[in-house]
N, C-alpha and C positions, 0 to 999 in steps of 0.2 A: 130220236137221232139215230142213225144207222150205226153199227158197230164198226169202228174204224179197224182194217187189218193191217198186219205189220208188212211194210214194203219188204223189209230183208229179217231173216230168222235164221239162227242156228241152233241146234239143239245137241246136246251132249257131245260138244267138238272136244277132240283130243288130238295131239299132235305129239309124236315122238320122233326124235332125233337119235336114230341108234338105241341106246339104252337111254337116253336123256329124255324125260317126260316134261315137254315144254307146257302143254296145256291138258287139263284132264277134266273131263265132263262139264265143259263151260257152255251155258246157254245165254241168249241175248235175242232182243228184239229191238228192231228200230222203225219207227212209224214215220208216214210222212208228216211236215210240218212240225215235227218234235226233234229237241237235241238230245240224244242219248249220249250220257258223259261216261266214258270208261277211264277209270281210275286205278293208280296203283304205283308202288314205287318201281325203282329199276329190278328188272328180274323177274316181275309179277306175271309177264307173259301179254301185255298189250301188244308190243311189237310182232309177236307170232300170231296174234288173234287177227289183226288188221291184215297182215300178210296173206291169211287164208281168206278174209273177205275180200280181197282185192285181187286173188288170182296167182300171187306170188308163190306161195305153198298152199298143196292141198292137205285137207284133214286126214289123219291116219285113221279116224274114226267120228261117227257122228253124221248128222245130216245139215244141209244148207238150202234154206230156201229163199228165192228171189221172187217177188210179187206172186206168192203163194204156189210157185212152181219148184220143185225139189231140182236141185242143179249143183253143179262143180264148174268152177272155172278154172281153166287151163295155164291162163296167162293172163298179165294185166291188160292187155290189149282187149281181152275177151270180156275181162269184167267192165272195162271203159265203154266198149261198144254197147253194153247192155245199160249204161248209164250209173256206172259205179266209180266214182272219180275221187282219186288219192291226192291230197296235198302233202308233201313230206316237207320236214323242217328246212330241207335245202331248197326246195321249192321248185329246183329244176329250171330256175331261169338263168339268163345270160346278162352278166351285169352291165358290158359293153353295148348292149343293144336297146334301142329305145323300147317303150311301152308297147307300141304297138306292134313291132315285130315279135315280142315276147308274146304277147296275148296270143299272136295266131302261129306260135312257133309250131312247126310240124303239119300245121293245117291252113296253109296260106291262100287266100282268096285271089284267084286271077281273074283277068280279063284278056278279051281277044280272042283269037281262034289259032289253030296248028301252030305252026312256027312263030306267030305274032302273039302267042300267049305271054303276059307278063305279070308280075304281081300288082295287083290293084291297091294301089298305096293309098289313094284316097277313101274308098271303101273301108279299109282297115283303121285308118285313123277315126273316120266318122263313127264307126263301130264301138272303137274302143272309148270314146268318150259319151255314146249314148248307154252303153253297157255299165260303165262304172258309174255313170250317174244313177240307173235304175238301182244301185246298190248304195246309193247315197254317198258317193264318192266324186269329189270334185277333181279330175285331172288338170293340172296346171299346163300341161304341155305333152302330147302322145309322144314328141321328139325327144323327151326326156330320158337320159339312160337310166336304165334301172338301178345303177350302181349308186347311183345320187340318190336313191331314195331311202325313206326310213324303213325298219323291218316291218313295221305295221303297214306301211304302203305296199311294200312287197307282197305282204301276206294277201292285201286285197285284190291284187292282180291276178293271183293263183285261185282265188275264191271266184272271183267273178267271171274266169276264163272258164272254170268247170261248169259254172251255171249257163253260160252262153251255149256250150256247146252239148248242152242237154243232159245235164248230170240228174238223177232222180235220189242218189245218195251221195253225200260228201262225207270223206272220210279226212279229218283233219288231224295229223301226227304233230302234236306238241305245239301248235302254233304259236302259243305265248312264253314259252319255255324261255327264251333269249331276248326277251323284249323287256322295257321298262315298264312303269305303271302305266303312263299315258299311253304308250303304243299298244299294250296288252289290251287296255279299255278301247281302243281302236278297233283291234282286231274281233272282240267280244261283241261290238255292235255289228261288224260284217257276220258275224255267225246268226245274230238275231234276223238279220236282213235275209240270209239264205232260208232260216227258217220260215219266215214270212212268205217266201216265195214257194211254200209247200215242199221243200226239199227233206228228206230226212239226213238229218246230220248227225255224224258220230263224233264226237270230240275227245281226243285222247289227251290226258292231262294228268299230271301229278300233284297239281294245285287244286284243292277243294275251293278256294275262296272263287277262282275262275269258273269252275264247274258250275257252282251252285247261282252264280250271277246269270247264267244262260241255260242251264240243264230242266230238263223236263223228266228225265229218267237218268238213274245213277246205278253204274256197275262198278264193285270194287273187285279187283283181282289180286290174289296174294298167292304167289309161288305156283302159278299156274292154275290156280283153282279159283271159282267164284266165291266170294266172301260173303258177297250178299247183293239183291238187286232191288230198287225201291222206286217207285214214283216220287215226284216232288214233295207232295203231301204226306208222306209216309216216314221222311226222313229230315231232322235238321242238319244245318249245317256243322253244328258242332259235334252231332252224332256221327256224321259223316267223318271229320277231323278223327275222332276218337278210334273210328273202325280202322282208317288207314295208317294212322300212327302205332296201332298196336297197343291202345293205353292199358287195356286188360293185361296183356302180357307184362308190361312194364312194370304196373301195380303188383302183380304176383310176384315179378323177380324182386321188387324194393321190399315186399314183405319176407321173402326168403333170405335176402339180405340181412334183415333187420333182425330175423329170427337167428341167422349165424352170428352176428354181433352179439346179440343176446346170451347165445351160449359160451362164447368166448368169454365174456365177463363172468358168467357163473363159474366155468371153469378155474379162472383166475382166482375168484373167491373161494373156492374150494381147495386149491392149491395153498393159499396163504396160510 
């Protein structure tokens, strides 16, 4: 079996905002047909890293490779044109518009010629049904307003849209953060569908249970540095939770507090 090469890779990426170090020597690999989970608490550097991956920021130091070629994306549009699609938490969907209009927002299909060109509504509605169906999503009515849909259903539109317009790498920024258990499960199913279609998926989350359900690789960030990087068979969910929660630090603090309490008891006994 031929060795698989990463579709996207960053090596020793650092990012400074003035004197503030947001990222320091972070490395990561993303493979087609795999889900790479990027985990960490608030302030860990997750948002800064994905903004570098999708062209919002450029790294202060380090190397960025896409499809084996060293590159720098100077804008999100440039990254998108090369096949890197990012789905943010706010989804950039317009609640009052129907599903088919949101699906083709900014890339509207047209028919006719010259001054007679017009929006091809029939093509749009037909395509939305077909593409959502490929992702295992049954759209009740393409005319339904997005604002009346659940959070999981809205995520499905954004994911299917990215796949349809040729994404090779799909970056999902905390897609399950504001969802209930059932809706989060629905989104995880769609992530698995994107993986099955050979996309390289980057799943940003602070929830290790969601990550472990679909992930193939796991990268944990802490204060702008890589705490560790593992394949699925190299770490258990419990070990991941322990690494993320800083259990070793909490245990050390607990021992320190116990020692301080013991010293106070000894001092009281000595003074008695």
